[in-house]
C-alpha positions in Angstrom: -12.3 15.4 30.1 -9.6 15.6 27.4 -6.2 14.0 27.5 -3.2 16.3 26.9 0.5 15.4 26.7 1.6 15.6 30.0 -1.0 12.4 30.5 1.6 10.3 27.9 4.6 8.7 29.4 6.5 5.7 29.2 3.4 3.8 29.8 2.1 4.6 26.5 2.3 1.3 24.6 4.9 0.7 21.7 3.7 1.2 17.8 3.9 -0.7 15.7 3.2 -3.7 17.7 3.9 -7.3 17.0 1.3 -9.3 15.6 0.4 -12.7 17.5 2.9 -16.0 16.7 0.5 -18.4 14.2 -1.9 -15.5 13.5 -0.5 -13.6 10.1 -3.5 -12.6 8.8 -4.7 -11.0 12.2 -3.4 -7.2 13.4 -1.3 -7.1 16.4 -3.0 -8.2 19.7 -2.6 -5.0 21.4 -4.3 -3.1 18.6 -7.2 -4.6 19.2 -7.3 -4.3 22.8 -6.8 -0.2 22.5 -9.8 -0.5 19.9 -11.9 -2.1 22.7 -11.0 0.0 25.1 -9.4 2.9 24.3 -9.3 3.4 20.6 -7.9 7.1 20.2 -5.0 6.7 22.8 -1.0 7.9 22.7 1.5 5.5 21.6 5.1 5.5 21.5 7.2 5.5 18.6 10.9 4.8 17.7 12.1 8.2 18.9 10.1 8.3 22.2 7.7 10.7 20.8 3.8 9.8 21.6 1.5 10.4 18.3 -2.4 9.9 18.8 -3.4 6.3 17.5 -6.8 5.7 15.6 -7.9 2.6 15.9 -11.9 3.0 15.0 -13.1 3.1 11.1 -15.5 6.7 11.8 -12.5 7.8 13.3 -10.0 7.6 10.5 -12.7 8.5 8.0 -13.7 11.7 9.9 -9.8 12.7 10.6 -8.1 12.0 7.3 -11.0 14.0 5.8 -10.3 16.8 8.1 -8.1 19.5 6.2 -6.8 20.2 9.7 -4.8 16.9 9.6 -1.6 17.4 7.5 0.5 14.9 5.5 3.5 17.2 5.0 6.4 15.6 7.1 7.8 18.9 7.4 4.5 19.8 9.9 5.6 20.4 13.6 4.9 16.9 15.4 4.7 14.9 12.4 5.5 11.3 13.8 8.0 9.7 10.9 8.1 6.0 10.6 11.8 5.8 11.1 15.1 7.6 11.4 15.8 7.4 7.8 12.2 8.7 6.9 13.0 11.8 9.4 16.5 12.4 7.9 15.5 11.8 4.1 12.0 13.3 4.2 13.1 16.8 1.9 14.8 14.8 -0.7 12.1 12.0 -1.2 8.8 14.3 -1.4 6.1 13.8 -3.7 2.4 14.5 -3.9 1.6 12.2 -1.3 3.3 14.0 1.4 2.2 17.6 0.7 -1.7 19.4 1.2 -3.5 21.3 -0.9 -2.8 23.1 -2.6 0.2 21.6 -4.1 -0.7 18.0 -3.3 -3.4 18.5 -5.8 -1.8 20.8 -8.4 0.8 17.7 -9.0 -1.7 15.1 -8.5 -3.9 16.4 -11.0 -1.1 16.1 -13.3 -1.3 12.4 -13.6 -4.7 11.3 -12.6 -6.2 10.8 -16.3 -4.0 7.7 -16.7 -5.7 6.2 -13.3 -9.3 6.9 -14.3 -11.9 4.0 -14.4 -12.6 4.2 -17.8 -8.7 4.1 -18.8 -7.9 1.2 -16.6 -10.6 -0.7 -17.8 -9.2 -0.4 -21.2 -6.4 -2.1 -19.6 -8.0 -5.2 -18.6 -7.4 -7.3 -21.7 -3.5 -6.7 -21.5 -3.2 -7.4 -18.2 -5.3 -10.4 -18.6 -2.3 -11.8 -21.1 -0.1 -10.8 -18.7 -1.2 -13.1 -16.2 -1.9 -15.5 -18.6 1.5 -15.7 -19.7 2.8 -15.5 -16.3 0.9 -18.7 -15.5 1.9 -20.5 -18.5 5.3 -20.0 -17.8 4.6 -21.3 -14.3 2.9 -24.7 -16.0 5.8 -25.2 -18.5 7.6 -25.9 -15.8 7.8 -28.1 -12.8 6.6 -27.3 -9.2 7.1 -26.1 -6.6 7.6 -22.6 -7.4 8.1 -19.5 -5.6 4.6 -17.6 -6.2 6.2 -14.4 -5.2 9.2 -14.5 -7.7 7.6 -16.2 -10.6 4.2 -14.6 -10.8 3.3 -12.1 -7.8 6.4 -9.5 -8.4 6.0 -9.6 -12.3 2.7 -9.5 -13.1 2.1 -5.5 -11.1 5.4 -4.8 -12.1 4.8 -5.6 -16.4 1.5 -3.6 -15.9 3.2 -0.2 -14.2 6.0 -0.8 -16.7 3.5 -0.8 -19.4 1.3 2.0 -18.2 4.5 4.4 -17.5 6.9 3.3 -20.3 9.8 2.1 -18.0 11.8 -1.1 -19.5 11.0 -4.2 -17.6 14.4 -5.4 -18.2 15.6 -3.0 -15.9 13.2 -4.7 -13.4 15.8 -5.8 -10.9 17.2 -2.4 -10.4 14.0 -0.9 -9.2 12.6 -3.8 -7.4 16.0 -3.9 -5.2 16.0 -0.1 -4.4 12.1 -0.2 -3.7 12.7 -3.0 -1.2 15.3 -0.5 0.2 12.7 1.9 1.0 10.2 -0.5 2.2 12.2 -1.8 5.0 11.6 -0.4 8.3 15.5 -1.3 8.9 17.2 0.6 6.0 19.7 3.0 7.3 19.4 6.7 6.5 22.2 6.5 4.3 20.7 3.3 2.5 17.1 5.1 1.7 19.1 8.1 0.5 20.9 5.7 -1.8 18.4 3.7 -3.5 16.1 7.1 -3.5 18.7 9.3 -5.4 19.3 5.9 -7.9 15.4 5.7 -8.6 15.0 9.8 -9.1 18.5 9.5 -11.2 16.9 6.6 -13.7 13.2 8.4 -13.6 14.9 11.3 -14.7 16.9 10.1 -17.6 13.9 8.2 -19.0 12.2 11.5 -19.0 14.8 13.2 -20.8 14.9 10.4 -23.2 11.3 10.7 -23.6 11.2 14.3 -24.3 13.4 13.5 -27.2 11.4 10.3 -28.1 8.2 10.3 -26.7 6.1 7.3 -26.4 2.4 6.4 -25.6 3.3 6.1 -21.7 3.1 8.5 -18.7 6.1 8.9 -18.7 6.2 10.7 -21.9 3.4 12.9 -21.1 4.8 14.1 -18.1 8.0 14.9 -20.0 6.3 16.5 -23.3 3.0 17.9 -21.8 4.4 19.1 -17.6 8.1 19.5 -17.8 8.0 21.4 -21.4 5.3 23.6 -20.7 7.0 24.5 -17.3 3.9 23.0 -15.3 6.3 20.6 -13.3 10.1 20.8 -12.9 12.1 17.9 -14.0 13.0 17.1 -10.3 8.9 17.1 -9.5 8.3 14.8 -12.5 11.0 12.1 -11.9 9.7 12.4 -8.0 6.2 11.5 -9.3 7.6 8.8 -11.2 9.4 7.0 -8.3 6.3 7.1 -6.6 4.2 5.9 -9.4 7.0 2.9 -9.9 7.3 2.0 -6.5 3.9 2.2 -5.5 2.7 0.2 -8.6 4.6 -2.9 -8.4 5.0 -3.2 -4.2 2.2 -3.1 -3.3 0.0 -5.2 -5.7 2.6 -7.8 -5.5 2.1 -8.1 -1.6 -1.6 -8.5 -2.1 -1.5 -11.1 -4.7 1.2 -13.3 -2.5 -0.5 -13.0 0.6 -4.1 -12.9 -0.6 -3.4 -16.4 -2.3 -2.1 -17.9 1.2 -5.1 -16.5 2.8 -7.5 -17.9 0.4 -5.5 -21.3 1.1 -6.0 -21.1 4.5 -9.8 -20.8 3.7 -10.7 -23.4 1.1 -14.2 -22.5 0.9 -13.7 -19.2 0.3 -11.1 -20.4 -2.0 -13.7 -22.6 -3.9 -16.0 -19.6 -4.2 -13.8 -17.4 -5.9 -12.1 -20.7 -7.9 -15.9 -21.6 -9.0 -17.4 -18.5 -10.0 -17.8 -16.6 -13.5 -19.3 -13.3 -12.1 -17.3 -10.4 -12.1 -19.2 -9.1 -9.4 -18.4 -11.8 -7.2 -14.6 -11.2 -8.0 -14.5 -8.1 -7.5 -16.4 -8.3 -4.1 -14.0 -10.7 -3.0 -11.3 -8.2 -3.7 -12.4 -5.5 -1.4 -13.1 -8.3 1.0 -9.4 -9.5 0.6 -8.4 -6.0 0.9 -10.0 -5.1 3.9 -9.5 -8.6 5.9 -5.3 -8.1 4.9 -4.8 -4.1 5.1 -1.0 -4.6 3.9 -0.4 -1.2 4.8 0.7 -1.9 8.5 3.0 0.8 10.1 0.1 3.3 10.1 -0.8 6.8 8.1 1.3 9.3 9.4 -0.2 13.0 10.1 0.2 15.6 12.2 -2.5 18.1 13.4 -2.2 21.7 12.2 -5.5 22.6 14.5 -7.0 21.6 17.8 -9.0 18.8 17.1 -12.3 17.9 19.3 -13.1 14.3 18.3 -15.2 11.9 20.9 -14.1 13.4 24.1 -10.6 13.8 23.3 -8.7 17.1 21.8 -5.8 16.2 19.6 -3.9 19.4 19.7 -2.0 21.5 17.5 1.0 20.4 16.7 0.6 16.6 17.9 1.1 13.5 15.2 -1.4 11.4 14.7 -1.0 7.6 13.4 -3.9 5.7 11.4 -3.8 2.2 12.2 -5.7 1.0 9.0 -4.9 -2.8 9.6 -6.9 -2.5 13.0 -9.9 0.0 11.7 -10.9 -2.6 9.1 -11.3 -4.9 12.0 -13.4 -2.4 13.5 -16.9 -4.7 14.5 -18.5 -1.2 14.7 -18.2 -1.3 10.9 -18.1 -4.5 9.7 -19.5 -7.7 11.4 -17.9 -10.5 12.9 -14.5 -8.7 11.1 -12.1 -11.6 11.6 -13.9 -13.9 9.4 -12.8 -13.4 5.8 -16.2 -13.9 3.8 -16.0 -12.9 -0.1 -19.5 -12.5 0.2 -19.5 -9.5 2.5 -20.2 -6.1 1.6 -16.7 -4.6 2.2 -16.6 -1.5 0.0 -16.3 0.6 3.0 -12.7 -0.6 3.6 -10.1 2.2 4.5 -6.8 -0.1 2.4 -6.3 2.3 0.2 -6.7 5.4 2.9 -9.5 8.1 2.9 -9.9 11.7 2.1 -8.3 13.5 -0.5 -4.8 11.3 -0.1 -6.4 7.9 -0.7 -4.3 5.6 -3.1 -4.4 7.3 -7.0 -3.7 4.0 -7.8 -6.8 2.2 -6.5 -8.5 1.5 -9.7 -5.4 -0.3 -11.4 -4.6 -2.2 -8.2 -8.2 -3.1 -8.3 -8.4 -4.5 -11.6 -4.6 -6.3 -11.7 -6.7 -8.2 -8.3 -9.5 -8.9 -10.0 -7.6 -10.2 -13.1 -5.4 -12.4 -10.9 -7.9 -13.8 -8.2 -10.4 -14.5 -10.8 -7.7 -16.4 -13.0 -5.1 -18.2 -11.1 -6.8 -20.6 -8.7 -9.2 -21.5 -11.8 -6.4 -21.7 -14.0 -4.3 -24.0 -11.4 -7.3 -25.6 -9.2 -4.9 -27.8 -7.6 -2.5 -24.9 -6.1 -1.7 -25.7 -2.7 1.1 -24.4 -0.3 4.8 -26.1 -0.3 5.6 -25.9 3.0 4.9 -25.3 6.3 3.4 -21.7 7.4 5.5 -21.4 10.3 8.5 -21.7 7.7 7.6 -18.8 5.8 9.2 -15.5 6.3 6.3 -12.8 6.6 7.5 -8.7 6.3 7.4 -7.7 9.5 10.1 -5.3 8.9 8.4 -3.3 6.1 5.8 -0.6 5.7 4.1 -3.3 3.5 2.9 -6.6 4.6 3.5 -10.1 2.8 5.8 -12.7 2.2 9.0 -12.6 1.1 8.8 -16.0 -1.0 5.8 -18.5 -1.2 6.5 -22.0 -2.2 3.9 -23.2 -4.1 2.5 -26.5 -5.9 -0.1 -28.0 -7.9 
């Protein structure tokens, strides 16, 4: 028996669902219940519509790999995250919200700098950035906010170096990025932040057409814009995407991952005491699986009828992929609520799946490997400097984390 829109009503559970008090690392209990009882079901989102919610790991991979699933926010039935996102999606377009062939055309323009070999070549400079930030913290006295002093500066410095963005502008782009990733931002605020970032990147691209450097924005300006392969607006929007995603997500993983490890001292000891790069790399994959900081779902729409597990997703239906609970699927990861740094977690979907999976994942992995492999070894007595219940978690954001993380040593 298949489910149709007529079967949905106000009885559908709301999404996003709240996490349980005192369980900041775990997905919302309502999502776990759906995964166990009705893994492919309708939910109700902010505008009263009822898209499908995908909670199983195998369903998520199957559907995100299906070309009948569209990432275009202009597709009928697309489940926008907020009123601001719905109002502004046409002005904020980048290749991650396009379908092939346009998606593939634009993504290819920036693939080479994120190739694994190119990113591995950056490891020494990333190591220096991490060591310098730790030196700065140790030169002072605790407690310090790890977010402000370490977790946010490290990926910001790295992405600035890769793109060719002046780091002295970090207050500007970090402030505007926070507006974009906050669910409570108004359409007007999002439009203003988006326009400010787009204008900023456009100005940088114009400058690099005259004086190019050895960076990605210079390549876009001289090899893509000047040759007519990209418009200036397409290049600027691509720059906004890479700059915003390149620091915000990794910063949250650094801080939230540190908090999770402090709550699991046996796992922290495994990571702190190892000198094996393979062990560190495996720990990164498990922390990505366990935390899954993208916690408002990846949004898509069906372009054609799709039958899966006895259900039919109709053309024009919205689909939301809850990666945070799919990565806790016991069918994919035995004992999924246990943080186990020795687990083989490589099949996680923290970076998405299919043609739209995160372009910057090689960079994020290397950054996290350097951070997790260095911070706790350099500061073996690192400890939380406040009670957990006093921390402010980012329940209001598209990317989960903590606003501040006071630590001492």
